[in-house]
N, C-alpha and C positions, 0 to 999 in steps of 0.2 A: 504494500500500500504506500502510496506517495505521501510524503509529509507536507507537500505543498497544497495550497488552496486550489480546489478544482477551478479551472478557467471556464469562463462563459457558461455558467450554469443557467439553463433556460427553464421556464416554467414546465415545459414538457419533461425535462430531466427530473424535476422535483415531483411531478405527477406520477412518473414511473416508480419512484421511490415510495410514494404514498400508497401504491398498490399492495405493498407488503404490510403485514400486521406487526412484525418484529424487525427492528432496525439495528444495524451494526455501526461500527465507526465510520465506514465510508459513506453509508447512507446519511448519517448525521453531518458529515462533511459537506455533502451536497445540499442538504436542507438549510444548514446554517451558513453555507458558503465560507467555510473556515478550513484551516489546516488540521492535520491529524492530532496534534497535541491538544488543540482547543476542543476537537470532537471528543477526545478521550476525557477531558475535564467535564464536558457536558454530560457524557454517559455516566461518569462516576458520581456527579451531583444527583442525577436521576436515580442511580442505584442507592445512594444514601437516603433519598426520599422514600424509596421502596422499603428499605430496611427499617426506617423510622415508623413505617406503617405496620411493621411486624411481619412483613412478607419476605419470601426468598426471591432471589433474582438469578437470571442466567447471564451469559455473556452478551445477549441481545436485550434490547429494551422495547417495550410496547410503543407503537407508533403514537398513540394518544398521549402518552407521557412526554414524548419528545416534542410534539406539537404544543402541548401546554407549556412546557419549559421554555420553548423558543417563542411562544406567543404568536404562532402561525395559524392562519385560517385555511383549513383544508379545502373548503369550497372555493375560496378565492384563488388558490393555486390551480385547481382544476379549471376554473373559469379562464384564467390566464393561459393555461395550456391549450384550451379549446380555441381561444383567440389566436394563439400562435399557429395552430394547425390550419385555421381558416385563412390566415394571411400567408401561409406557406413560408414562414420564417425559419 
């Protein structure tokens, strides 16, 4: 996995990530448009939240938790991806 921030992340790229229920580091990198170190920080912060809720976690995190943490709107991302496809960008 590259440590660099993914270049030119489009809404369509993000929509493809959102088709998954569980997200890993690279998926978080795409959604947050950040490098691998920051993605790992985000994942660890989410895992700490899960542990504080008294639950166990895996190496992946639920999509909903990531969206909440990053304050992203799933419907808006899908709408932007649809617009991108219509315009052929």
